[in-house]
N, CA, C and O atoms as a DFTB+ gen file, in Angstrom:
700 C
 N C O
     1  1      19.584      19.676     -28.556
     2  2      18.260      19.916     -27.986
     3  2      18.327      19.636     -26.479
     4  3      18.842      18.600     -26.059
     5  1      17.806      20.563     -25.672
     6  2      17.842      20.363     -24.224
     7  2      16.597      19.602     -23.750
     8  3      15.654      19.398     -24.515
     9  1      16.609      19.189     -22.490
    10  2      15.519      18.381     -21.917
    11  2      14.187      19.124     -21.946
    12  3      13.141      18.503     -22.135
    13  1      14.212      20.435     -21.762
    14  2      12.974      21.219     -21.759
    15  2      12.308      21.178     -23.132
    16  3      11.099      20.976     -23.237
    17  1      13.102      21.370     -24.178
    18  2      12.573      21.336     -25.548
    19  2      12.110      19.930     -25.896
    20  3      11.031      19.747     -26.459
    21  1      12.927      18.940     -25.561
    22  2      12.609      17.547     -25.862
    23  2      11.263      17.127     -25.275
    24  3      10.493      16.419     -25.924
    25  1      10.982      17.559     -24.054
    26  2       9.747      17.158     -23.365
    27  2       8.614      18.174     -23.507
    28  3       7.508      17.945     -23.017
    29  1       8.891      19.307     -24.185
    30  2       7.915      20.384     -24.363
    31  2       7.541      21.028     -23.020
    32  3       6.382      21.363     -22.776
    33  1       8.541      21.189     -22.171
    34  2       8.351      21.866     -20.888
    35  2       8.822      23.301     -21.071
    36  3       9.980      23.548     -21.407
    37  1       7.927      24.228     -20.850
    38  2       8.241      25.642     -21.071
    39  2       8.631      26.329     -19.767
    40  3       7.966      26.188     -18.741
    41  1       9.722      27.070     -19.842
    42  2      10.174      27.873     -18.702
    43  2       9.482      29.226     -18.806
    44  3      10.067      30.208     -19.262
    45  1       8.241      29.256     -18.379
    46  2       7.443      30.472     -18.503
    47  2       7.048      30.997     -17.136
    48  3       7.021      30.270     -16.143
    49  1       6.747      32.278     -17.123
    50  2       6.208      32.881     -15.907
    51  2       4.791      32.345     -15.708
    52  3       4.008      32.299     -16.656
    53  1       4.463      31.945     -14.497
    54  2       3.109      31.464     -14.236
    55  2       2.137      32.632     -14.084
    56  3       2.534      33.792     -13.972
    57  1       0.881      32.293     -14.085
    58  2      -0.141      33.271     -13.742
    59  2      -0.309      33.188     -12.222
    60  3      -0.491      32.097     -11.680
    61  1      -0.250      34.311     -11.544
    62  2      -0.463      34.338     -10.091
    63  2      -1.959      34.536      -9.886
    64  3      -2.533      35.532     -10.326
    65  1      -2.575      33.580      -9.216
    66  2      -4.022      33.629      -9.045
    67  2      -4.398      33.509      -7.576
    68  3      -3.617      33.044      -6.746
    69  1      -5.593      33.935      -7.289
    70  2      -6.163      33.756      -5.967
    71  2      -7.304      32.758      -6.117
    72  3      -8.329      33.060      -6.730
    73  1      -7.122      31.585      -5.561
    74  2      -8.171      30.573      -5.580
    75  2      -9.201      31.007      -4.546
    76  3      -8.926      30.992      -3.347
    77  1     -10.379      31.391      -5.007
    78  2     -11.394      31.985      -4.136
    79  2     -12.135      30.968      -3.266
    80  3     -12.483      31.256      -2.121
    81  1     -12.371      29.781      -3.819
    82  2     -13.095      28.757      -3.054
    83  2     -12.257      27.489      -2.978
    84  3     -11.569      27.149      -3.940
    85  1     -12.303      26.789      -1.855
    86  2     -11.556      25.540      -1.728
    87  2     -12.040      24.490      -2.733
    88  3     -13.164      24.553      -3.231
    89  1     -11.176      23.541      -3.012
    90  2     -11.503      22.415      -3.893
    91  2     -11.465      21.151      -3.040
    92  3     -10.448      20.856      -2.412
    93  1     -12.556      20.414      -3.016
    94  2     -12.623      19.174      -2.236
    95  2     -12.361      17.975      -3.145
    96  3     -12.791      17.942      -4.298
    97  1     -11.646      16.991      -2.597
    98  2     -11.380      15.774      -3.358
    99  2     -11.590      14.545      -2.492
   100  3     -11.481      14.598      -1.267
   101  1     -11.894      13.440      -3.154
   102  2     -11.975      12.129      -2.511
   103  2     -11.174      11.179      -3.380
   104  3     -11.349      11.138      -4.598
   105  1     -10.288      10.409      -2.744
   106  2      -9.468       9.486      -3.512
   107  2      -8.563       8.651      -2.641
   108  3      -8.954       8.195      -1.566
   109  1      -7.339       8.453      -3.119
   110  2      -6.369       7.565      -2.478
   111  2      -5.076       8.334      -2.222
   112  3      -4.845       9.387      -2.816
   113  1      -4.232       7.802      -1.333
   114  2      -2.983       8.497      -1.032
   115  2      -1.872       7.511      -0.697
   116  3      -2.113       6.343      -0.391
   117  1      -0.652       8.021      -0.767
   118  2       0.537       7.236      -0.434
   119  2       1.606       8.205       0.058
   120  3       1.656       9.349      -0.395
   121  1       2.448       7.771       0.965
   122  2       3.594       8.583       1.388
   123  2       4.750       8.175       0.480
   124  3       5.022       6.987       0.307
   125  1       5.426       9.161      -0.095
   126  2       6.488       8.889      -1.056
   127  2       7.670       9.822      -0.817
   128  3       7.653      10.643       0.099
   129  1       8.688       9.684      -1.647
   130  2       9.844      10.582      -1.601
   131  2      10.452      10.656      -2.997
   132  3       9.945      10.035      -3.931
   133  1      11.527      11.408      -3.139
   134  2      12.145      11.627      -4.454
   135  2      12.563      10.321      -5.125
   136  3      12.451      10.193      -6.344
   137  1      13.038       9.359      -4.353
   138  2      13.514       8.097      -4.928
   139  2      12.369       7.222      -5.429
   140  3      12.539       6.480      -6.396
   141  1      11.209       7.300      -4.785
   142  2      10.107       6.388      -5.095
   143  2       8.965       7.016      -5.890
   144  3       8.048       6.300      -6.295
   145  1       8.987       8.331      -6.127
   146  2       7.814       9.008      -6.669
   147  2       7.347       8.444      -8.011
   148  3       6.142       8.297      -8.216
   149  1       8.247       8.127      -8.919
   150  2       7.792       7.638     -10.224
   151  2       7.090       6.289     -10.091
   152  3       6.045       6.073     -10.704
   153  1       7.651       5.390      -9.301
   154  2       7.009       4.082      -9.080
   155  2       5.721       4.255      -8.279
   156  3       4.691       3.672      -8.619
   157  1       5.780       5.060      -7.212
   158  2       4.606       5.251      -6.367
   159  2       3.459       5.927      -7.106
   160  3       2.296       5.597      -6.878
   161  1       3.776       6.872      -7.990
   162  2       2.703       7.550      -8.720
   163  2       1.997       6.577      -9.664
   164  3       0.788       6.686      -9.867
   165  1       2.729       5.633     -10.238
   166  2       2.098       4.617     -11.089
   167  2       1.232       3.676     -10.251
   168  3       0.115       3.339     -10.644
   169  1       1.744       3.261      -9.110
   170  2       0.984       2.393      -8.208
   171  2      -0.286       3.084      -7.738
   172  3      -1.366       2.493      -7.742
   173  1      -0.146       4.343      -7.334
   174  2      -1.301       5.106      -6.853
   175  2      -2.303       5.343      -7.982
   176  3      -3.514       5.286      -7.767
   177  1      -1.796       5.607      -9.177
   178  2      -2.674       5.806     -10.332
   179  2      -3.511       4.571     -10.624
   180  3      -4.694       4.684     -10.945
   181  1      -2.913       3.408     -10.517
   182  2      -3.651       2.149     -10.730
   183  2      -4.711       1.956      -9.646
   184  3      -5.825       1.518      -9.934
   185  1      -4.365       2.282      -8.411
   186  2      -5.330       2.163      -7.306
   187  2      -6.480       3.143      -7.509
   188  3      -7.643       2.797      -7.299
   189  1      -6.153       4.362      -7.917
   190  2      -7.186       5.364      -8.172
   191  2      -8.125       4.881      -9.286
   192  3      -9.343       5.006      -9.157
   193  1      -7.581       4.338     -10.364
   194  2      -8.411       3.833     -11.466
   195  2      -9.335       2.712     -10.985
   196  3     -10.496       2.638     -11.388
   197  1      -8.804       1.834     -10.114
   198  2      -9.627       0.745      -9.556
   199  2     -10.790       1.313      -8.749
   200  3     -11.932       0.877      -8.894
   201  1     -10.485       2.295      -7.895
   202  2     -11.522       2.933      -7.074
   203  2     -12.538       3.642      -7.961
   204  3     -13.744       3.542      -7.733
   205  1     -12.057       4.349      -8.959
   206  2     -12.929       5.098      -9.868
   207  2     -13.906       4.154     -10.582
   208  3     -15.097       4.443     -10.699
   209  1     -13.382       3.035     -11.051
   210  2     -14.226       2.054     -11.756
   211  2     -15.261       1.422     -10.832
   212  3     -16.328       1.007     -11.284
   213  1     -14.949       1.348      -9.537
   214  2     -15.880       0.732      -8.584
   215  2     -17.119       1.604      -8.356
   216  3     -18.157       1.109      -7.917
   217  1     -17.007       2.898      -8.656
   218  2     -18.147       3.797      -8.521
   219  2     -18.465       4.245      -7.105
   220  3     -19.559       4.753      -6.858
   221  1     -17.532       4.071      -6.161
   222  2     -17.836       4.428      -4.767
   223  2     -17.725       5.929      -4.470
   224  3     -18.272       6.409      -3.478
   225  1     -17.015       6.664      -5.330
   226  2     -16.893       8.105      -5.086
   227  2     -18.174       8.786      -5.552
   228  3     -18.560       8.696      -6.718
   229  1     -18.823       9.469      -4.609
   230  2     -20.087      10.144      -4.901
   231  2     -19.882      11.655      -5.009
   232  3     -18.820      12.175      -4.668
   233  1     -20.906      12.341      -5.484
   234  2     -20.934      13.809      -5.548
   235  2     -19.796      14.389      -6.388
   236  3     -19.221      15.416      -6.029
   237  1     -19.470      13.733      -7.506
   238  2     -18.399      14.222      -8.380
   239  2     -18.788      15.547      -9.015
   240  3     -19.945      15.770      -9.370
   241  1     -17.809      16.411      -9.150
   242  2     -18.008      17.709      -9.805
   243  2     -18.421      17.475     -11.261
   244  3     -17.933      16.556     -11.918
   245  1     -19.313      18.311     -11.741
   246  2     -19.720      18.258     -13.139
   247  2     -19.488      19.641     -13.728
   248  3     -20.127      20.588     -13.269
   249  1     -18.622      19.818     -14.706
   250  2     -17.905      18.776     -15.430
   251  2     -16.799      18.147     -14.590
   252  3     -16.316      18.724     -13.616
   253  1     -16.421      16.953     -15.001
   254  2     -15.449      16.120     -14.330
   255  2     -14.127      16.849     -14.096
   256  3     -13.689      17.643     -14.929
   257  1     -13.504      16.574     -12.964
   258  2     -12.158      17.055     -12.675
   259  2     -11.483      16.090     -11.708
   260  3     -12.143      15.413     -10.920
   261  1     -10.186      16.041     -11.783
   262  2      -9.347      15.147     -10.993
   263  2      -8.146      15.955     -10.513
   264  3      -7.660      16.828     -11.231
   265  1      -7.664      15.671      -9.305
   266  2      -6.478      16.354      -8.790
   267  2      -5.451      15.346      -8.292
   268  3      -5.791      14.254      -7.837
   269  1      -4.198      15.739      -8.391
   270  2      -3.083      14.997      -7.787
   271  2      -2.357      16.020      -6.909
   272  3      -1.922      17.065      -7.392
   273  1      -2.232      15.713      -5.632
   274  2      -1.797      16.680      -4.626
   275  2      -0.519      16.203      -3.936
   276  3      -0.378      15.024      -3.612
   277  1       0.406      17.134      -3.717
   278  2       1.594      16.878      -2.905
   279  2       1.481      17.759      -1.664
   280  3       1.335      18.977      -1.768
   281  1       1.551      17.126      -0.481
   282  2       1.393      17.888       0.762
   283  2       2.096      17.178       1.919
   284  3       2.641      16.088       1.746
   285  1       2.081      17.787       3.069
   286  2       2.633      17.222       4.301
   287  2       4.097      16.806       4.138
   288  3       4.466      15.651       4.352
   289  1       4.915      17.787       3.752
   290  2       6.348      17.547       3.587
   291  2       6.992      17.370       4.952
   292  3       6.683      18.097       5.896
   293  1       7.896      16.387       5.049
   294  2       8.565      16.102       6.321
   295  2      10.076      16.265       6.175
   296  3      10.602      16.215       5.064
   297  1      10.770      16.460       7.285
   298  2      12.228      16.643       7.238
   299  2      12.972      15.462       6.597
   300  3      14.078      15.636       6.085
   301  1      12.377      14.269       6.622
   302  2      13.049      13.117       6.016
   303  2      12.945      13.105       4.491
   304  3      13.428      12.177       3.843
   305  1      12.310      14.144       3.911
   306  2      12.197      14.243       2.457
   307  2      10.961      13.582       1.882
   308  3      10.791      13.545       0.664
   309  1      10.101      13.064       2.731
   310  2       8.882      12.412       2.241
   311  2       7.722      13.394       2.238
   312  3       7.765      14.436       2.893
   313  1       6.686      13.040       1.489
   314  2       5.460      13.816       1.445
   315  2       4.303      12.893       1.123
   316  3       4.495      11.770       0.655
   317  1       3.102      13.379       1.379
   318  2       1.902      12.620       1.050
   319  2       1.466      13.009      -0.360
   320  3       1.386      14.189      -0.700
   321  1       1.185      11.990      -1.168
   322  2       0.764      12.202      -2.549
   323  2      -0.640      11.618      -2.675
   324  3      -0.854      10.440      -2.389
   325  1      -1.592      12.441      -3.101
   326  2      -2.993      12.031      -3.194
   327  2      -3.480      12.153      -4.634
   328  3      -3.032      13.029      -5.375
   329  1      -4.392      11.280      -5.025
   330  2      -5.079      11.365      -6.312
   331  2      -6.551      11.143      -6.054
   332  3      -6.929      10.252      -5.293
   333  1      -7.386      11.955      -6.690
   334  2      -8.807      11.740      -6.498
   335  2      -9.669      12.656      -7.327
   336  3      -9.196      13.599      -7.962
   337  1     -10.944      12.351      -7.303
   338  2     -11.936      13.148      -8.021
   339  2     -12.289      14.395      -7.227
   340  3     -12.361      14.368      -5.998
   341  1     -12.506      15.488      -7.948
   342  2     -13.030      16.699      -7.326
   343  2     -14.510      16.445      -7.069
   344  3     -15.235      15.988      -7.952
   345  1     -14.950      16.749      -5.845
   346  2     -16.335      16.488      -5.444
   347  2     -16.974      17.770      -4.905
   348  3     -16.288      18.712      -4.509
   349  1     -18.280      17.772      -4.905
   350  2     -19.024      18.908      -4.355
   351  2     -19.317      18.708      -2.878
   352  3     -19.657      19.652      -2.164
   353  1     -19.180      17.459      -2.427
   354  2     -19.451      17.110      -1.028
   355  2     -18.660      15.854      -0.701
   356  3     -18.622      14.920      -1.503
   357  1     -18.031      15.820       0.459
   358  2     -17.210      14.677       0.857
   359  2     -18.045      13.561       1.478
   360  3     -17.785      12.385       1.223
   361  1     -19.026      13.905       2.276
   362  2     -19.822      12.898       2.996
   363  2     -20.827      12.219       2.097
   364  3     -21.480      12.890       1.298
   365  1     -20.971      10.938       2.195
   366  2     -20.229      10.018       3.054
   367  2     -18.897       9.638       2.408
   368  3     -18.823       9.414       1.200
   369  1     -17.847       9.569       3.227
   370  2     -16.528       9.182       2.744
   371  2     -16.454       7.657       2.711
   372  3     -16.558       7.009       3.753
   373  1     -16.275       7.078       1.517
   374  2     -16.204       5.618       1.425
   375  2     -15.043       5.056       2.245
   376  3     -13.975       5.663       2.330
   377  1     -15.266       3.900       2.839
   378  2     -14.260       3.243       3.670
   379  2     -12.988       3.016       2.853
   380  3     -13.040       2.579       1.703
   381  1     -11.846       3.323       3.472
   382  2     -10.556       3.101       2.833
   383  2     -10.082       4.239       1.941
   384  3      -8.959       4.202       1.439
   385  1     -10.920       5.246       1.738
   386  2     -10.522       6.384       0.908
   387  2     -10.168       7.569       1.799
   388  3     -10.440       7.567       3.000
   389  1      -9.570       8.555       1.202
   390  2      -9.184       9.752       1.925
   391  2      -9.832      10.965       1.271
   392  3     -10.197      10.931       0.096
   393  1      -9.967      12.019       2.036
   394  2     -10.477      13.270       1.481
   395  2      -9.511      14.374       1.861
   396  3      -8.757      14.263       2.828
   397  1      -9.549      15.436       1.084
   398  2      -8.706      16.586       1.366
   399  2      -9.348      17.809       0.737
   400  3      -9.980      17.728      -0.316
   401  1      -9.175      18.946       1.404
   402  2      -9.680      20.198       0.870
   403  2      -8.502      21.103       0.519
   404  3      -7.767      21.549       1.400
   405  1      -8.331      21.368      -0.771
   406  2      -7.309      22.300      -1.229
   407  2      -7.780      23.685      -0.798
   408  3      -8.869      24.117      -1.175
   409  1      -6.967      24.376      -0.014
   410  2      -7.446      25.647       0.534
   411  2      -7.484      26.781      -0.491
   412  3      -6.711      26.805      -1.449
   413  1      -8.401      27.713      -0.264
   414  2      -8.392      28.958      -1.022
   415  2      -7.081      29.657      -0.691
   416  3      -6.531      29.463       0.394
   417  1      -6.586      30.452      -1.598
   418  2      -5.346      31.170      -1.328
   419  2      -4.625      31.545      -2.602
   420  3      -5.185      31.481      -3.697
   421  1      -3.368      31.939      -2.443
   422  2      -2.558      32.405      -3.568
   423  2      -1.765      31.244      -4.152
   424  3      -1.132      30.475      -3.428
   425  1      -1.812      31.134      -5.479
   426  2      -1.123      30.063      -6.197
   427  2      -0.457      30.609      -7.455
   428  3      -0.928      31.572      -8.061
   429  1       0.643      29.974      -7.831
   430  2       1.254      30.201      -9.139
   431  2       0.733      29.070     -10.026
   432  3       0.905      27.893      -9.709
   433  1       0.091      29.441     -11.148
   434  2      -0.500      28.431     -12.029
   435  2       0.340      28.310     -13.298
   436  3       0.517      29.274     -14.042
   437  1       0.849      27.104     -13.523
   438  2       1.632      26.780     -14.703
   439  2       0.796      25.876     -15.601
   440  3       0.180      24.924     -15.122
   441  1       0.768      26.165     -16.890
   442  2       0.081      25.300     -17.849
   443  2       1.119      24.312     -18.367
   444  3       2.206      24.704     -18.791
   445  1       0.778      23.050     -18.329
   446  2       1.704      21.974     -18.659
   447  2       1.128      21.176     -19.814
   448  3       0.006      20.676     -19.729
   449  1       1.893      21.052     -20.901
   450  2       1.441      20.307     -22.071
   451  2       2.594      19.442     -22.573
   452  3       3.370      19.878     -23.423
   453  1       2.713      18.221     -22.054
   454  2       3.837      17.368     -22.451
   455  2       3.742      16.971     -23.931
   456  3       2.662      16.939     -24.520
   457  1       4.881      16.678     -24.491
   458  2       4.937      16.276     -25.898
   459  2       4.184      14.965     -26.132
   460  3       3.599      14.759     -27.195
   461  1       4.204      14.078     -25.126
   462  2       3.572      12.771     -25.266
   463  2       3.118      12.277     -23.895
   464  3       3.728      12.594     -22.874
   465  1       2.045      11.499     -23.889
   466  2       1.585      10.900     -22.630
   467  2       2.622       9.921     -22.070
   468  3       2.662       9.688     -20.862
   469  1       3.447       9.356     -22.928
   470  2       4.466       8.397     -22.495
   471  2       5.504       9.028     -21.580
   472  3       6.097       8.343     -20.747
   473  1       5.726      10.333     -21.731
   474  2       6.743      11.011     -20.920
   475  2       6.119      11.977     -19.915
   476  3       6.804      12.848     -19.378
   477  1       4.828      11.824     -19.665
   478  2       4.090      12.732     -18.779
   479  2       4.786      12.885     -17.423
   480  3       5.063      14.003     -16.990
   481  1       5.064      11.776     -16.764
   482  2       5.678      11.825     -15.428
   483  2       7.049      12.462     -15.431
   484  3       7.365      13.262     -14.550
   485  1       7.870      12.117     -16.412
   486  2       9.214      12.693     -16.507
   487  2       9.117      14.190     -16.771
   488  3       9.813      14.984     -16.137
   489  1       8.251      14.574     -17.709
   490  2       8.095      15.990     -18.050
   491  2       7.584      16.784     -16.849
   492  3       8.024      17.910     -16.618
   493  1       6.659      16.206     -16.087
   494  2       6.158      16.889     -14.898
   495  2       7.280      17.067     -13.875
   496  3       7.379      18.112     -13.231
   497  1       8.116      16.051     -13.731
   498  2       9.266      16.152     -12.830
   499  2      10.228      17.257     -13.256
   500  3      10.765      17.977     -12.414
   501  1      10.443      17.390     -14.566
   502  2      11.313      18.448     -15.085
   503  2      10.690      19.818     -14.812
   504  3      11.386      20.750     -14.409
   505  1       9.366      19.939     -15.036
   506  2       8.692      21.206     -14.756
   507  2       8.803      21.567     -13.275
   508  3       9.111      22.711     -12.939
   509  1       8.556      20.606     -12.393
   510  2       8.667      20.887     -10.961
   511  2      10.106      21.256     -10.592
   512  3      10.329      22.116      -9.740
   513  1      11.080      20.605     -11.233
   514  2      12.476      20.964     -11.005
   515  2      12.739      22.411     -11.348
   516  3      13.403      23.125     -10.596
   517  1      12.212      22.852     -12.498
   518  2      12.354      24.250     -12.897
   519  2      11.685      25.178     -11.881
   520  3      12.269      26.176     -11.460
   521  1      10.454      24.838     -11.493
   522  2       9.700      25.699     -10.571
   523  2      10.448      25.873      -9.249
   524  3      10.652      26.996      -8.787
   525  1      10.854      24.755      -8.646
   526  2      11.431      24.815      -7.303
   527  2      12.897      25.223      -7.274
   528  3      13.353      25.779      -6.274
   529  1      13.656      24.961      -8.350
   530  2      15.081      25.305      -8.313
   531  2      15.415      26.587      -9.067
   532  3      16.460      27.186      -8.814
   533  1      14.544      27.028      -9.997
   534  2      14.839      28.243     -10.756
   535  2      13.793      29.343     -10.550
   536  3      14.124      30.457     -10.143
   537  1      12.532      29.018     -10.836
   538  2      11.519      30.069     -10.798
   539  2      11.305      30.623      -9.387
   540  3      11.410      31.833      -9.183
   541  1      11.007      29.761      -8.413
   542  2      10.737      30.249      -7.048
   543  2      11.896      31.052      -6.467
   544  3      11.660      32.139      -5.940
   545  1      13.154      30.565      -6.538
   546  2      14.243      31.358      -5.952
   547  2      14.398      32.752      -6.567
   548  3      14.824      33.688      -5.889
   549  1      14.053      32.887      -7.851
   550  2      14.185      34.180      -8.528
   551  2      12.919      35.027      -8.469
   552  3      12.904      36.157      -8.957
   553  1      11.868      34.493      -7.880
   554  2      10.592      35.206      -7.824
   555  2      10.447      35.918      -6.477
   556  3      11.257      35.709      -5.574
   557  1       9.421      36.757      -6.341
   558  2       9.185      37.394      -5.041
   559  2       8.401      36.488      -4.078
   560  3       7.921      36.945      -3.040
   561  1       8.276      35.191      -4.435
   562  2       7.455      34.263      -3.650
   563  2       8.286      33.110      -3.104
   564  3       9.401      32.842      -3.551
   565  1       7.700      32.444      -2.123
   566  2       8.234      31.179      -1.635
   567  2       7.075      30.198      -1.542
   568  3       5.912      30.590      -1.462
   569  1       7.420      28.904      -1.555
   570  2       6.391      27.875      -1.481
   571  2       5.735      27.926      -0.102
   572  3       6.419      27.953       0.921
   573  1       4.411      27.938      -0.085
   574  2       3.661      27.968       1.165
   575  2       3.170      26.549       1.453
   576  3       2.071      26.169       1.051
   577  1       3.994      25.777       2.150
   578  2       3.681      24.368       2.393
   579  2       2.929      24.132       3.694
   580  3       2.852      22.995       4.160
   581  1       2.375      25.177       4.288
   582  2       1.658      25.019       5.557
   583  2       0.546      23.978       5.430
   584  3       0.339      23.190       6.352
   585  1      -0.164      23.961       4.316
   586  2      -1.255      23.007       4.128
   587  2      -1.032      22.132       2.901
   588  3      -1.336      20.939       2.920
   589  1      -0.502      22.723       1.838
   590  2      -0.316      22.004       0.575
   591  2       0.931      22.553      -0.106
   592  3       1.271      23.725       0.055
   593  1       1.608      21.700      -0.865
   594  2       2.751      22.166      -1.639
   595  2       2.326      22.569      -3.037
   596  3       2.495      23.715      -3.454
   597  1       1.767      21.597      -3.756
   598  2       1.288      21.867      -5.108
   599  2       0.221      20.843      -5.479
   600  3       0.055      19.825      -4.807
   601  1      -0.497      21.132      -6.561
   602  2      -1.455      20.153      -7.067
   603  2      -1.638      20.307      -8.562
   604  3      -1.538      21.400      -9.120
   605  1      -1.911      19.171      -9.194
   606  2      -2.246      19.125     -10.612
   607  2      -3.765      19.142     -10.718
   608  3      -4.460      18.477      -9.950
   609  1      -4.272      19.908     -11.675
   610  2      -5.713      19.954     -11.912
   611  2      -5.958      19.422     -13.315
   612  3      -5.551      20.027     -14.307
   613  1      -6.632      18.278     -13.377
   614  2      -6.950      17.628     -14.649
   615  2      -8.442      17.782     -14.931
   616  3      -9.271      17.636     -14.033
   617  1      -8.770      18.073     -16.164
   618  2     -10.166      18.092     -16.598
   619  2     -10.189      17.593     -18.046
   620  3      -9.256      16.912     -18.473
   621  1     -11.221      17.914     -18.793
   622  2     -11.345      17.408     -20.164
   623  2     -10.131      17.740     -21.025
   624  3      -9.823      17.002     -21.961
   625  1      -9.440      18.830     -20.730
   626  2      -8.246      19.194     -21.505
   627  2      -7.161      18.132     -21.406
   628  3      -6.364      17.967     -22.331
   629  1      -7.126      17.409     -20.286
   630  2      -6.091      16.382     -20.127
   631  2      -6.402      15.119     -20.928
   632  3      -5.578      14.207     -20.998
   633  1      -7.571      15.067     -21.523
   634  2      -7.958      13.915     -22.342
   635  2      -8.002      14.255     -23.830
   636  3      -8.389      13.413     -24.640
   637  1      -7.611      15.472     -24.202
   638  2      -7.698      15.893     -25.601
   639  2      -6.509      15.352     -26.406
   640  3      -5.615      14.712     -25.851
   641  1      -6.510      15.613     -27.706
   642  2      -5.420      15.154     -28.565
   643  2      -4.091      15.760     -28.155
   644  3      -3.049      15.113     -28.258
   645  1      -4.126      16.997     -27.692
   646  2      -2.931      17.660     -27.165
   647  2      -3.193      17.938     -25.691
   648  3      -3.551      19.054     -25.315
   649  1      -3.011      16.910     -24.854
   650  2      -3.400      17.049     -23.446
   651  2      -2.617      18.135     -22.708
   652  3      -1.433      18.363     -22.955
   653  1      -3.330      18.793     -21.793
   654  2      -2.684      19.781     -20.926
   655  2      -3.346      19.740     -19.553
   656  3      -4.509      19.366     -19.402
   657  1      -2.569      20.132     -18.578
   658  2      -3.084      20.244     -17.209
   659  2      -2.588      21.556     -16.629
   660  3      -1.728      22.227     -17.200
   661  1      -3.140      21.897     -15.504
   662  2      -2.684      23.060     -14.763
   663  2      -1.976      22.555     -13.505
   664  3      -2.487      21.685     -12.800
   665  1      -0.805      23.107     -13.238
   666  2      -0.063      22.791     -12.023
   667  2      -0.085      24.039     -11.153
   668  3       0.386      25.099     -11.566
   669  1      -0.627      23.913      -9.959
   670  2      -0.744      25.019      -9.016
   671  2       0.272      24.831      -7.895
   672  3       0.348      23.756      -7.299
   673  1       1.047      25.865      -7.607
   674  2       2.006      25.842      -6.517
   675  2       1.552      26.869      -5.488
   676  3       1.412      28.050      -5.806
   677  1       1.322      26.424      -4.265
   678  2       0.911      27.330      -3.194
   679  2       2.080      28.278      -2.894
   680  3       3.212      27.842      -2.685
   681  1       1.779      29.576      -2.877
   682  2       2.844      30.561      -2.661
   683  2       2.452      31.616      -1.624
   684  3       1.278      31.826      -1.319
   685  1       3.473      32.256      -1.108
   686  2       3.286      33.428      -0.244
   687  2       4.461      34.360      -0.534
   688  3       5.494      33.931      -1.047
   689  1       4.294      35.615      -0.205
   690  2       5.369      36.589      -0.430
   691  2       6.569      36.233       0.440
   692  3       6.418      35.804       1.584
   693  1       7.768      36.418      -0.123
   694  2       8.974      36.185       0.645
   695  2       9.074      37.210       1.761
   696  3       8.625      38.346       1.609
   697  1       9.653      36.818       2.862
   698  2       9.805      37.712       4.009
   699  2      10.969      38.651       3.804
   700  3      11.253      39.481       4.668
């Protein structure tokens, strides 16, 4: 059995979509890299849960949604990783939190349904490995990291008995 089957990561063609309206979020962020991402994502997740429980994030989208964003890639291999609630309005931005607007544009949307919540992070890493090392090079697209690299979109489906999320990768046609 290979890692993809073991983790229930499917090597499928994504749906190419045009996100018509931007998505606004309010939450927390950390600068991370390949070596620290698993530890940093757990640390950031705990901070996000603390902020969420405090009730300071206002104007939350109804129905509820949450995003985890990778953006601002640097030559040293680091990027900014954000987690937060999708909101209808950013103002007022609570002290110590960050906001970001996921831009409208072209995205490859992958549906992700890990075998277990215990392996969620590992399975997501395997899916991203497939996307960036296999799917993108063989596709007519390249990652459009001008504003954002990719983002996870969580909603009620991520809390179901068979949780799933959508992973969006910003793309543009290859030159």
